[in-house]
C-alpha positions as a Markdown table, in Angstrom:
| # | Residue | x | y | z |
|---|---|---|---|---|
| 1 | Unk | 7.8 | -28.6 | -48.8 |
| 2 | Unk | 10.0 | -25.6 | -49.6 |
| 3 | Unk | 11.0 | -23.3 | -46.7 |
| 4 | Unk | 9.2 | -20.4 | -48.4 |
| 5 | Unk | 6.0 | -22.3 | -48.8 |
| 6 | Unk | 6.0 | -23.6 | -45.2 |
| 7 | Unk | 6.4 | -20.1 | -43.8 |
| 8 | Unk | 3.8 | -18.7 | -46.2 |
| 9 | Unk | 1.3 | -21.4 | -45.2 |
| 10 | Unk | 2.0 | -20.8 | -41.5 |
| 11 | Unk | 1.4 | -17.1 | -41.9 |
| 12 | Unk | -2.0 | -17.8 | -43.5 |
| 13 | Unk | -3.0 | -20.5 | -41.1 |
| 14 | Unk | -2.3 | -18.3 | -38.1 |
| 15 | Unk | -3.6 | -15.2 | -39.8 |
| 16 | Unk | -0.4 | -13.3 | -38.9 |
| 17 | Unk | -0.2 | -10.8 | -41.7 |
| 18 | Unk | -2.3 | -9.1 | -44.3 |
| 19 | Unk | -0.9 | -8.1 | -47.7 |
| 20 | Unk | -1.0 | -4.4 | -46.9 |
| 21 | Unk | 0.7 | -4.7 | -43.5 |
| 22 | Unk | 3.8 | -2.6 | -42.8 |
| 23 | Unk | 6.2 | -4.9 | -41.0 |
| 24 | Unk | 9.1 | -4.0 | -38.8 |
| 25 | Unk | 11.6 | -6.9 | -38.8 |
| 26 | Unk | 13.9 | -7.2 | -35.7 |
| 27 | Unk | 17.2 | -7.8 | -37.4 |
| 28 | Unk | 20.2 | -8.9 | -35.3 |
| 29 | Unk | 22.3 | -10.2 | -38.2 |
| 30 | Unk | 22.1 | -13.8 | -37.0 |
| 31 | Unk | 20.9 | -16.6 | -39.2 |
| 32 | Unk | 17.4 | -16.6 | -37.9 |
| 33 | Unk | 16.6 | -12.9 | -38.3 |
| 34 | Unk | 18.3 | -12.8 | -41.7 |
| 35 | Unk | 16.2 | -15.7 | -42.9 |
| 36 | Unk | 13.1 | -14.0 | -41.6 |
| 37 | Unk | 13.8 | -10.8 | -43.5 |
| 38 | Unk | 14.7 | -12.6 | -46.7 |
| 39 | Unk | 11.6 | -14.9 | -46.7 |
| 40 | Unk | 9.2 | -12.1 | -45.9 |
| 41 | Unk | 10.7 | -10.0 | -48.7 |
| 42 | Unk | 10.4 | -13.0 | -51.1 |
| 43 | Unk | 6.7 | -13.3 | -50.2 |
| 44 | Unk | 6.1 | -9.7 | -51.2 |
| 45 | Unk | 5.6 | -8.1 | -47.8 |
| 46 | Unk | 6.4 | -4.5 | -47.1 |
| 47 | Unk | 9.3 | -4.7 | -44.7 |
| 48 | Unk | 11.7 | -2.4 | -42.9 |
| 49 | Unk | 14.3 | -3.4 | -40.4 |
| 50 | Unk | 15.5 | -2.4 | -36.9 |
| 51 | Unk | 18.8 | -3.2 | -35.3 |
| 52 | Unk | 19.8 | -2.8 | -31.7 |
| 53 | Unk | 23.5 | -2.4 | -30.8 |
| 54 | Unk | 23.6 | -3.1 | -27.1 |
| 55 | Unk | 27.5 | -2.8 | -27.0 |
| 56 | Unk | 27.8 | -5.9 | -24.9 |
| 57 | Unk | 30.4 | -7.8 | -27.1 |
| 58 | Unk | 32.8 | -5.1 | -28.1 |
| 59 | Unk | 34.0 | -5.3 | -31.7 |
| 60 | Unk | 31.4 | -8.1 | -32.3 |
| 61 | Unk | 28.5 | -5.8 | -31.6 |
| 62 | Unk | 29.9 | -3.2 | -34.1 |
| 63 | Unk | 30.6 | -6.0 | -36.7 |
| 64 | Unk | 26.9 | -7.1 | -36.4 |
| 65 | Unk | 25.7 | -3.5 | -37.0 |
| 66 | Unk | 27.9 | -3.1 | -40.1 |
| 67 | Unk | 26.7 | -6.4 | -41.5 |
| 68 | Unk | 23.0 | -5.5 | -41.2 |
| 69 | Unk | 23.7 | -2.1 | -42.8 |
| 70 | Unk | 25.3 | -3.8 | -45.8 |
| 71 | Unk | 22.5 | -6.5 | -46.0 |
| 72 | Unk | 19.7 | -3.9 | -45.9 |
| 73 | Unk | 21.5 | -1.8 | -48.6 |
| 74 | Unk | 21.7 | -4.8 | -50.8 |
| 75 | Unk | 18.1 | -5.8 | -50.3 |
| 76 | Unk | 16.9 | -2.2 | -50.6 |
| 77 | Unk | 15.4 | -2.2 | -47.2 |
| 78 | Unk | 15.2 | 0.8 | -44.9 |
| 79 | Unk | 17.1 | 0.2 | -41.7 |
| 80 | Unk | 16.9 | 2.0 | -38.4 |
| 81 | Unk | 19.7 | 1.5 | -35.8 |
| 82 | Unk | 19.6 | 2.3 | -32.0 |
| 83 | Unk | 22.6 | 2.4 | -29.7 |
| 84 | Unk | 22.1 | 1.3 | -26.1 |
| 85 | Unk | 24.2 | 1.4 | -23.0 |
| 86 | Unk | 22.7 | -1.8 | -21.7 |
| 87 | Unk | 25.1 | -2.4 | -18.8 |
| 88 | Unk | 24.3 | 1.0 | -17.3 |
| 89 | Unk | 20.6 | 0.5 | -17.8 |
| 90 | Unk | 20.7 | -2.9 | -16.1 |
| 91 | Unk | 22.4 | -1.3 | -13.0 |
| 92 | Unk | 20.0 | 1.6 | -12.8 |
| 93 | Unk | 16.9 | -0.6 | -13.0 |
| 94 | Unk | 18.3 | -3.6 | -11.1 |
| 95 | Unk | 17.8 | -6.0 | -14.0 |
| 96 | Unk | 19.8 | -8.8 | -15.5 |
| 97 | Unk | 21.5 | -7.9 | -18.7 |
| 98 | Unk | 19.1 | -10.1 | -20.6 |
| 99 | Unk | 16.0 | -8.4 | -19.2 |
| 100 | Unk | 17.5 | -5.0 | -19.6 |
| 101 | Unk | 18.2 | -5.6 | -23.3 |
| 102 | Unk | 14.7 | -7.0 | -23.8 |
| 103 | Unk | 13.1 | -3.9 | -22.2 |
| 104 | Unk | 15.3 | -1.5 | -24.3 |
| 105 | Unk | 14.6 | -3.5 | -27.5 |
| 106 | Unk | 10.8 | -3.7 | -27.2 |
| 107 | Unk | 10.4 | -0.1 | -25.9 |
| 108 | Unk | 12.2 | 1.1 | -29.0 |
| 109 | Unk | 10.3 | -1.1 | -31.3 |
| 110 | Unk | 7.0 | 0.1 | -29.9 |
| 111 | Unk | 8.1 | 3.7 | -30.3 |
| 112 | Unk | 9.0 | 3.0 | -33.9 |
| 113 | Unk | 5.5 | 1.5 | -34.5 |
| 114 | Unk | 3.8 | 4.6 | -33.1 |
| 115 | Unk | 6.0 | 7.0 | -35.0 |
| 116 | Unk | 6.2 | 5.2 | -38.4 |
| 117 | Unk | 2.9 | 3.3 | -38.5 |
| 118 | Unk | 4.1 | -0.3 | -38.4 |
| 119 | Unk | 1.3 | -2.8 | -38.0 |
| 120 | Unk | 3.4 | -5.8 | -37.0 |
| 121 | Unk | 6.8 | -6.5 | -35.4 |
| 122 | Unk | 8.3 | -9.7 | -36.8 |
| 123 | Unk | 10.8 | -11.5 | -34.6 |
| 124 | Unk | 12.7 | -14.6 | -35.6 |
| 125 | Unk | 12.0 | -17.2 | -32.9 |
| 126 | Unk | 11.8 | -20.7 | -34.5 |
| 127 | Unk | 10.7 | -24.1 | -33.4 |
| 128 | Unk | 14.0 | -24.9 | -31.6 |
| 129 | Unk | 13.6 | -21.7 | -29.5 |
| 130 | Unk | 10.1 | -22.8 | -28.5 |
| 131 | Unk | 11.3 | -26.2 | -27.5 |
| 132 | Unk | 14.1 | -24.6 | -25.4 |
| 133 | Unk | 11.5 | -22.4 | -23.7 |
| 134 | Unk | 9.4 | -25.5 | -23.0 |
| 135 | Unk | 12.3 | -27.3 | -21.3 |
| 136 | Unk | 13.5 | -24.1 | -19.5 |
| 137 | Unk | 10.1 | -23.6 | -17.9 |
| 138 | Unk | 9.8 | -27.3 | -17.1 |
| 139 | Unk | 13.1 | -27.2 | -15.3 |
| 140 | Unk | 12.3 | -24.0 | -13.4 |
| 141 | Unk | 8.8 | -25.2 | -12.5 |
| 142 | Unk | 5.6 | -23.8 | -14.2 |
| 143 | Unk | 2.0 | -24.4 | -14.8 |
| 144 | Unk | 0.4 | -25.6 | -18.0 |
| 145 | Unk | 0.7 | -22.1 | -19.6 |
| 146 | Unk | 4.5 | -22.3 | -19.3 |
| 147 | Unk | 4.5 | -25.5 | -21.3 |
| 148 | Unk | 3.0 | -24.1 | -24.5 |
| 149 | Unk | 6.3 | -22.9 | -25.8 |
| 150 | Unk | 6.6 | -19.4 | -27.4 |
| 151 | Unk | 3.3 | -17.9 | -28.6 |
| 152 | Unk | 3.0 | -17.2 | -32.3 |
| 153 | Unk | 1.5 | -13.8 | -31.5 |
| 154 | Unk | 1.7 | -11.4 | -28.6 |
| 155 | Unk | -0.1 | -8.2 | -29.5 |
| 156 | Unk | 1.5 | -6.8 | -32.7 |
| 157 | Unk | 4.6 | -9.0 | -32.2 |
| 158 | Unk | 4.5 | -12.0 | -34.5 |
| 159 | Unk | 6.7 | -15.1 | -35.0 |
| 160 | Unk | 6.3 | -16.4 | -38.6 |
| 161 | Unk | 9.2 | -19.0 | -38.2 |
| 162 | Unk | 7.8 | -21.0 | -35.3 |
| 163 | Unk | 7.0 | -23.9 | -37.4 |
| 164 | Unk | 10.5 | -24.3 | -38.9 |
| 165 | Unk | 13.6 | -25.6 | -37.3 |
| 166 | Unk | 17.1 | -24.1 | -37.0 |
| 167 | Unk | 18.4 | -26.7 | -39.5 |
| 168 | Unk | 15.7 | -25.6 | -42.1 |
| 169 | Unk | 16.7 | -22.0 | -41.6 |
| 170 | Unk | 20.4 | -22.7 | -42.3 |
| 171 | Unk | 19.5 | -24.8 | -45.3 |
| 172 | Unk | 17.4 | -21.9 | -46.7 |
| 173 | Unk | 20.2 | -19.4 | -46.2 |
| 174 | Unk | 22.6 | -21.9 | -47.9 |
| 175 | Unk | 20.3 | -22.2 | -50.9 |
| 176 | Unk | 20.2 | -18.4 | -51.1 |
| 177 | Unk | 24.0 | -18.2 | -50.6 |
| 178 | Unk | 23.2 | -15.7 | -47.9 |
| 179 | Unk | 25.8 | -15.0 | -45.2 |
| 180 | Unk | 25.0 | -14.1 | -41.6 |
| 181 | Unk | 26.9 | -13.4 | -38.4 |
| 182 | Unk | 27.3 | -15.6 | -35.4 |
| 183 | Unk | 27.0 | -14.4 | -31.8 |
| 184 | Unk | 29.9 | -16.1 | -30.0 |
| 185 | Unk | 28.1 | -16.1 | -26.7 |
| 186 | Unk | 25.6 | -18.6 | -28.2 |
| 187 | Unk | 28.5 | -21.0 | -28.5 |
| 188 | Unk | 29.4 | -20.6 | -24.9 |
| 189 | Unk | 28.0 | -22.9 | -22.2 |
| 190 | Unk | 27.3 | -20.2 | -19.6 |
| 191 | Unk | 23.6 | -19.6 | -19.6 |
| 192 | Unk | 20.8 | -22.1 | -18.8 |
| 193 | Unk | 19.2 | -21.8 | -22.2 |
| 194 | Unk | 22.6 | -22.5 | -23.8 |
| 195 | Unk | 23.0 | -25.5 | -21.5 |
| 196 | Unk | 19.7 | -26.9 | -22.8 |
| 197 | Unk | 20.8 | -26.2 | -26.4 |
| 198 | Unk | 24.3 | -27.5 | -26.2 |
| 199 | Unk | 24.0 | -30.3 | -23.6 |
| 200 | Unk | 20.5 | -31.5 | -22.8 |
| 201 | Unk | 19.0 | -31.5 | -26.3 |
| 202 | Unk | 21.8 | -33.4 | -28.0 |
| 203 | Unk | 21.5 | -36.1 | -25.3 |
| 204 | Unk | 17.7 | -36.2 | -25.8 |
| 205 | Unk | 18.3 | -36.5 | -29.6 |
| 206 | Unk | 20.5 | -39.6 | -28.9 |
| 207 | Unk | 17.6 | -41.1 | -27.0 |
| 208 | Unk | 15.0 | -40.1 | -29.6 |
| 209 | Unk | 16.1 | -38.6 | -33.0 |
| 210 | Unk | 12.6 | -37.1 | -33.4 |
| 211 | Unk | 12.6 | -35.4 | -30.0 |
| 212 | Unk | 12.1 | -31.9 | -31.5 |
| 213 | Unk | 9.0 | -33.1 | -33.3 |
| 214 | Unk | 7.8 | -34.9 | -30.2 |
| 215 | Unk | 8.2 | -31.9 | -27.9 |
| 216 | Unk | 6.7 | -29.6 | -30.5 |
| 217 | Unk | 3.6 | -31.8 | -30.8 |
| 218 | Unk | 3.3 | -32.1 | -27.0 |
| 219 | Unk | 3.5 | -28.3 | -26.7 |
| 220 | Unk | 0.8 | -27.9 | -29.3 |
| 221 | Unk | -1.5 | -30.4 | -27.5 |
| 222 | Unk | -0.9 | -28.6 | -24.2 |
| 223 | Unk | -1.6 | -25.2 | -25.9 |
| 224 | Unk | -5.0 | -26.5 | -27.0 |
| 225 | Unk | -5.7 | -27.9 | -23.6 |
| 226 | Unk | -4.6 | -24.7 | -22.0 |
| 227 | Unk | -7.3 | -22.8 | -23.9 |
| 228 | Unk | -9.9 | -24.9 | -22.1 |
| 229 | Unk | -8.0 | -24.7 | -18.8 |
| 230 | Unk | -7.6 | -21.0 | -18.9 |
| 231 | Unk | -11.3 | -20.4 | -19.5 |
| 232 | Unk | -12.1 | -22.5 | -16.4 |
| 233 | Unk | -9.5 | -20.8 | -14.3 |
| 234 | Unk | -10.9 | -17.4 | -15.4 |
| 235 | Unk | -14.4 | -18.4 | -14.2 |
| 236 | Unk | -13.0 | -19.8 | -11.0 |
| 237 | Unk | -11.0 | -16.6 | -10.3 |
| 238 | Unk | -14.1 | -14.5 | -10.7 |
| 239 | Unk | -15.8 | -16.7 | -8.0 |
| 240 | Unk | -12.9 | -16.6 | -5.5 |
| 241 | Unk | -11.6 | -13.0 | -6.0 |
| 242 | Unk | -13.8 | -10.7 | -4.0 |
| 243 | Unk | -11.6 | -7.8 | -5.0 |
| 244 | Unk | -9.3 | -7.7 | -8.0 |
| 245 | Unk | -7.8 | -4.2 | -8.4 |
| 246 | Unk | -4.5 | -3.0 | -9.8 |
| 247 | Unk | -2.9 | -2.8 | -6.4 |
| 248 | Unk | -5.0 | -5.1 | -4.2 |
| 249 | Unk | -6.5 | -8.6 | -4.8 |
| 250 | Unk | -8.4 | -10.5 | -2.1 |
| 251 | Unk | -9.0 | -14.2 | -2.3 |
| 252 | Unk | -12.0 | -15.6 | -0.3 |
| 253 | Unk | -10.6 | -18.8 | 1.2 |
| 254 | Unk | -13.9 | -20.6 | 1.8 |
| 255 | Unk | -14.8 | -19.9 | -1.9 |
| 256 | Unk | -11.4 | -21.1 | -3.0 |
| 257 | Unk | -11.8 | -24.4 | -1.2 |
| 258 | Unk | -15.1 | -25.1 | -3.0 |
| 259 | Unk | -13.4 | -25.1 | -6.4 |
| 260 | Unk | -12.6 | -28.5 | -8.1 |
| 261 | Unk | -8.9 | -27.8 | -7.9 |
| 262 | Unk | -8.2 | -25.0 | -5.3 |
| 263 | Unk | -4.4 | -25.5 | -5.6 |
| 264 | Unk | -4.5 | -24.9 | -9.4 |
| 265 | Unk | -6.7 | -21.8 | -9.1 |
| 266 | Unk | -4.4 | -20.3 | -6.4 |
| 267 | Unk | -1.4 | -21.1 | -8.6 |
| 268 | Unk | -2.8 | -19.3 | -11.6 |
| 269 | Unk | -3.6 | -16.2 | -9.4 |
| 270 | Unk | -0.2 | -16.0 | -7.8 |
| 271 | Unk | 2.3 | -17.3 | -10.4 |
| 272 | Unk | 1.8 | -14.3 | -12.7 |
| 273 | Unk | 2.6 | -12.0 | -9.7 |
| 274 | Unk | 6.1 | -13.5 | -9.3 |
| 275 | Unk | 5.5 | -16.2 | -6.7 |
| 276 | Unk | 7.3 | -19.5 | -7.5 |
| 277 | Unk | 5.9 | -23.0 | -7.2 |
| 278 | Unk | 7.4 | -23.6 | -3.8 |
| 279 | Unk | 6.0 | -20.4 | -2.3 |
| 280 | Unk | 2.5 | -21.1 | -3.7 |
| 281 | Unk | 2.6 | -24.6 | -2.2 |
| 282 | Unk | 3.5 | -23.1 | 1.2 |
| 283 | Unk | 0.7 | -20.5 | 0.9 |
| 284 | Unk | -1.8 | -23.2 | 0.0 |
| 285 | Unk | -0.7 | -25.4 | 2.9 |
| 286 | Unk | -1.2 | -22.5 | 5.3 |
| 287 | Unk | -4.9 | -21.9 | 4.3 |
| 288 | Unk | -6.0 | -23.7 | 7.4 |
| 289 | Unk | -3.2 | -22.4 | 9.6 |
| 290 | Unk | -2.9 | -19.4 | 11.8 |
| 291 | Unk | -3.8 | -16.0 | 10.5 |
| 292 | Unk | -1.1 | -13.4 | 10.0 |
| 293 | Unk | 1.4 | -15.4 | 7.9 |
| 294 | Unk | 3.1 | -13.2 | 5.2 |
| 295 | Unk | 4.7 | -14.3 | 1.9 |
| 296 | Unk | 6.5 | -12.0 | -0.6 |
| 297 | Unk | 7.5 | -12.0 | -4.3 |
| 298 | Unk | 9.7 | -9.3 | -5.8 |
| 299 | Unk | 6.7 | -7.0 | -6.2 |
| 300 | Unk | 3.7 | -8.4 | -4.3 |
| 301 | Unk | 3.0 | -9.4 | -0.7 |
| 302 | Unk | 0.4 | -12.0 | 0.4 |
| 303 | Unk | -1.1 | -11.8 | 3.9 |
| 304 | Unk | -3.2 | -14.7 | 5.3 |
| 305 | Unk | -5.8 | -12.7 | 7.1 |
| 306 | Unk | -8.5 | -14.9 | 8.7 |
| 307 | Unk | -10.7 | -16.1 | 5.8 |
| 308 | Unk | -8.9 | -14.1 | 3.2 |
| 309 | Unk | -5.6 | -13.9 | 1.3 |
| 310 | Unk | -4.9 | -10.3 | 0.8 |
| 311 | Unk | -2.4 | -9.7 | -2.1 |
| 312 | Unk | -0.9 | -6.2 | -2.2 |
| 313 | Unk | 1.7 | -4.5 | -4.3 |
| 314 | Unk | 4.6 | -4.2 | -1.9 |
| 315 | Unk | 5.3 | -0.5 | -2.6 |
| 316 | Unk | 1.7 | 0.2 | -1.8 |
| 317 | Unk | 1.8 | -1.3 | 1.7 |
| 318 | Unk | 3.7 | 1.7 | 3.2 |
| 319 | Unk | 1.4 | 4.7 | 3.2 |
| 320 | Unk | 2.5 | 8.3 | 3.6 |
| 321 | Unk | 1.8 | 10.2 | 6.8 |
| 322 | Unk | -1.7 | 11.7 | 6.6 |
| 323 | Unk | -1.8 | 15.4 | 6.6 |
| 324 | Unk | -4.4 | 17.2 | 8.7 |
| 325 | Unk | -6.1 | 20.5 | 8.3 |
| 326 | Unk | -7.0 | 22.2 | 11.6 |
| 327 | Unk | -9.8 | 24.6 | 12.2 |
| 328 | Unk | -11.5 | 26.2 | 15.3 |
| 329 | Unk | -15.2 | 26.9 | 15.6 |
| 330 | Unk | -17.5 | 28.2 | 18.2 |
| 331 | Unk | -20.2 | 26.0 | 19.5 |
| 332 | Unk | -23.4 | 27.9 | 18.7 |
| 333 | Unk | -26.8 | 27.3 | 17.1 |
| 334 | Unk | -25.2 | 27.3 | 13.6 |
| 335 | Unk | -22.6 | 24.6 | 14.4 |
| 336 | Unk | -23.3 | 21.0 | 13.1 |
| 337 | Unk | -21.3 | 17.8 | 13.5 |
| 338 | Unk | -21.0 | 16.1 | 10.1 |
| 339 | Unk | -20.9 | 12.3 | 10.3 |
| 340 | Unk | -17.6 | 11.7 | 8.5 |
| 341 | Unk | -14.8 | 9.3 | 9.6 |
| 342 | Unk | -12.2 | 11.7 | 8.1 |
| 343 | Unk | -13.2 | 14.5 | 10.5 |
| 344 | Unk | -12.6 | 14.7 | 14.2 |
| 345 | Unk | -14.5 | 17.2 | 16.5 |
| 346 | Unk | -12.7 | 17.9 | 19.8 |
| 347 | Unk | -13.1 | 20.1 | 22.8 |
| 348 | Unk | -10.4 | 22.8 | 22.2 |
| 349 | Unk | -10.1 | 23.6 | 25.8 |
| 350 | Unk | -8.8 | 20.2 | 26.6 |
| 351 | Unk | -6.2 | 20.2 | 23.8 |
| 352 | Unk | -2.6 | 21.3 | 24.1 |
| 353 | Unk | -1.1 | 22.3 | 20.7 |
| 354 | Unk | 0.6 | 21.4 | 18.6 |
| 355 | Unk | -1.2 | 18.3 | 17.3 |
| 356 | Unk | 1.3 | 15.7 | 16.2 |
| 357 | Unk | 0.7 | 12.7 | 13.8 |
| 358 | Unk | 2.5 | 9.4 | 14.1 |
| 359 | Unk | 2.0 | 5.7 | 13.5 |
| 360 | Unk | 0.5 | 3.9 | 16.5 |
| 361 | Unk | 2.9 | 1.9 | 18.6 |
| 362 | Unk | 2.7 | -1.2 | 20.8 |
| 363 | Unk | 1.5 | -0.1 | 24.2 |
| 364 | Unk | -0.6 | 2.8 | 22.9 |
| 365 | Unk | -3.9 | 3.3 | 24.8 |
| 366 | Unk | -6.9 | 5.5 | 24.4 |
| 367 | Unk | -10.5 | 5.8 | 25.5 |
| 368 | Unk | -12.7 | 5.0 | 22.5 |
| 369 | Unk | -15.5 | 7.5 | 22.0 |
| 370 | Unk | -18.6 | 6.3 | 24.0 |
| 371 | Unk | -16.5 | 4.3 | 26.5 |
| 372 | Unk | -15.1 | 5.1 | 29.9 |
| 373 | Unk | -12.2 | 2.7 | 30.2 |
| 374 | Unk | -8.9 | 2.7 | 28.3 |
| 375 | Unk | -8.3 | 0.2 | 25.5 |
| 376 | Unk | -5.1 | -0.8 | 23.7 |
| 377 | Unk | -5.0 | 0.6 | 20.2 |
| 378 | Unk | -3.8 | -2.9 | 19.0 |
| 379 | Unk | -6.9 | -4.5 | 20.6 |
| 380 | Unk | -9.1 | -1.9 | 19.1 |
| 381 | Unk | -7.7 | -2.5 | 15.6 |
| 382 | Unk | -8.0 | -6.3 | 16.1 |
| 383 | Unk | -11.7 | -5.9 | 17.2 |
| 384 | Unk | -12.2 | -3.8 | 14.0 |
| 385 | Unk | -10.8 | -6.8 | 12.1 |
| 386 | Unk | -7.9 | -4.8 | 10.6 |
| 387 | Unk | -5.5 | -6.8 | 8.6 |
| 388 | Unk | -1.7 | -6.7 | 9.2 |
| 389 | Unk | -1.4 | -4.3 | 6.3 |
| 390 | Unk | -4.1 | -2.0 | 7.6 |
| 391 | Unk | -2.6 | -2.0 | 11.1 |
| 392 | Unk | 0.8 | -1.1 | 9.7 |
| 393 | Unk | -0.8 | 1.9 | 8.0 |
| 394 | Unk | -2.8 | 3.2 | 10.9 |
| 395 | Unk | -1.9 | 6.7 | 12.3 |
| 396 | Unk | -2.9 | 8.5 | 15.4 |
| 397 | Unk | -3.2 | 12.3 | 16.2 |
| 398 | Unk | -1.7 | 13.3 | 19.6 |
| 399 | Unk | -1.8 | 16.2 | 22.0 |
| 400 | Unk | 1.4 | 16.0 | 24.0 |
| 401 | Unk | 1.6 | 12.3 | 24.9 |
| 402 | Unk | -2.1 | 11.5 | 24.7 |
| 403 | Unk | -3.9 | 10.1 | 21.7 |
| 404 | Unk | -6.9 | 12.3 | 20.7 |
| 405 | Unk | -7.9 | 10.6 | 17.5 |
| 406 | Unk | -7.2 | 7.2 | 15.9 |
| 407 | Unk | -7.3 | 8.8 | 12.5 |
| 408 | Unk | -10.2 | 7.8 | 10.3 |
| 409 | Unk | -11.5 | 5.6 | 13.1 |
| 410 | Unk | -12.5 | 7.1 | 16.5 |
| 411 | Unk | -11.6 | 10.0 | 18.8 |
| 412 | Unk | -10.7 | 9.7 | 22.4 |
| 413 | Unk | -13.7 | 10.0 | 24.6 |
| 414 | Unk | -11.9 | 12.4 | 27.0 |
| 415 | Unk | -11.6 | 15.0 | 24.3 |
| 416 | Unk | -15.2 | 14.7 | 23.0 |
| 417 | Unk | -17.6 | 17.7 | 22.7 |
| 418 | Unk | -19.8 | 18.1 | 25.7 |
| 419 | Unk | -22.6 | 20.5 | 26.8 |
| 420 | Unk | -19.9 | 22.6 | 28.5 |
| 421 | Unk | -17.8 | 22.9 | 25.3 |
| 422 | Unk | -17.5 | 26.4 | 23.9 |
| 423 | Unk | -14.7 | 26.2 | 21.4 |
| 424 | Unk | -14.2 | 23.3 | 19.1 |
| 425 | Unk | -11.1 | 22.0 | 17.4 |
| 426 | Unk | -11.8 | 20.4 | 14.0 |
| 427 | Unk | -9.2 | 18.0 | 12.5 |
| 428 | Unk | -9.8 | 17.0 | 8.9 |
| 429 | Unk | -7.7 | 14.8 | 6.6 |
| 430 | Unk | -6.5 | 16.7 | 3.6 |
| 431 | Unk | -8.4 | 16.2 | 0.4 |
| 432 | Unk | -5.7 | 14.2 | -1.4 |
| 433 | Unk | -5.4 | 11.9 | 1.6 |
| 434 | Unk | -9.1 | 11.2 | 1.5 |
| 435 | Unk | -8.9 | 10.3 | -2.2 |
| 436 | Unk | -6.0 | 7.9 | -1.8 |
C-alpha cells in the first residue's frame, strides 16, 4: 500500500482529524517532520508549520531554520519560528536539556493554538520511535502502561505516522525527491535512546528480521490489555484512597491488602508521582513494618503512618509560621467563650508579654487543659495520633519560656480562665492561616 494511503487510513481509523481542522505541524526539518508536512498537505489538510530553534548545535541549528523557511515558502505554508535559549532555561529550572526543550516547545505550541485557533498539533513520531520508547521503558523499569509505546493522541497532540516505519518515510521522501536535514547528534552514540537505535535494535534485527513488527504487535496487544487493567486499577484506587487531593493522598493499608494485587495497585498510585520500581517495592515490603518510615521522590513524600500511607507534595510539608491576632477582653456578663480550636482564651494576669510563636521542640512540656500534671508535647501529639508530617508542622505559643497554647489543639491548664479571672487574653489564628 502506498505511504499516502497508509497514513490516510490510519488517520481515519484513529479518528485523528476532520476535514475542517486547522493543523499546526511541528517542523524540525528532519526527514520525519518533512514527510509529515508533505503527506498532510497531499491529503488536503489545512496546515501551518512551527519551528523551534533551540540554539543547541551552533551553525546546524541555524541551518535547520533556514531549510524549513525555504521548504515552507516552496510549499506555500505559513511558518512561525521561535528562538529559545534552552541551556539557560534548563539551568534556571533544574532540568535536563531534553526536558527543557520539550517544555519550551509544547508551551509555545499551546500558546499558538490559543492565539491562532489550531485544533490539532501534528508531531512526527513514527513506529520506530514507539518501539524505542517501549524498549527504553522496559530497560528503566515500568508497568504495563509504559509498554504501550507512544500514544497516537494526547489531547490535541496527534501522531499520524505511528503506523509507518522510518524506512517507509525515507522511501516516501525519495519518491517525492524531497530533501531534508539530518541532526548530527542522532548519529552519535551518547544518549540511551540512541544506544537503543544504533546498537540494540540492529542486534535484535539480526536475531529476528521482523523484530519491529513483533514489538509493535506486542505493544498493541499490551495497549488493549492496559485499557482493561487501567479500568480495574481505577476502581481499586477509589477503594483504597480515602483521600485523593491535589497535595495529599492517603492510602488505607488494610483496604489495599484486600485487593487482588495490592502491589500492582500501589505501583500505579505511586509510579506517576515519580517513585521508581525499587522504591515502590521497598514501600510495599514495609506495609507490615514499623510506622514512621519515609520515602521520597523528586516531588512527593510517602509516610507510613500506622494503617495509612500518607503521600504529600514535598513543598507542602513545611508550613509557614502561623500568625496570631491578639485581643484583650473583660470578663463580664456579655463575654462568651466560642468553641473554636483556632482561638485560645487565657487569663491575662498570668501572661507575660510578648507572646512568641515557634515550632515545638523535643523536651517541651505543658499541662493540657483539664489536667493537673505536665505532659510532653511529643507524647500529646502521639496520643492525638498525629502523623510525622503533622508533628513537623505543629507550633506552640509561649509566654517567656512557658507554653500557653499548643496552637489549634489545647491551651495550658495553668493559663486557663477561672472564676477569679478579670481580664482575658484572646489569641486567634489569622484568617488566611485558618483557610490554609
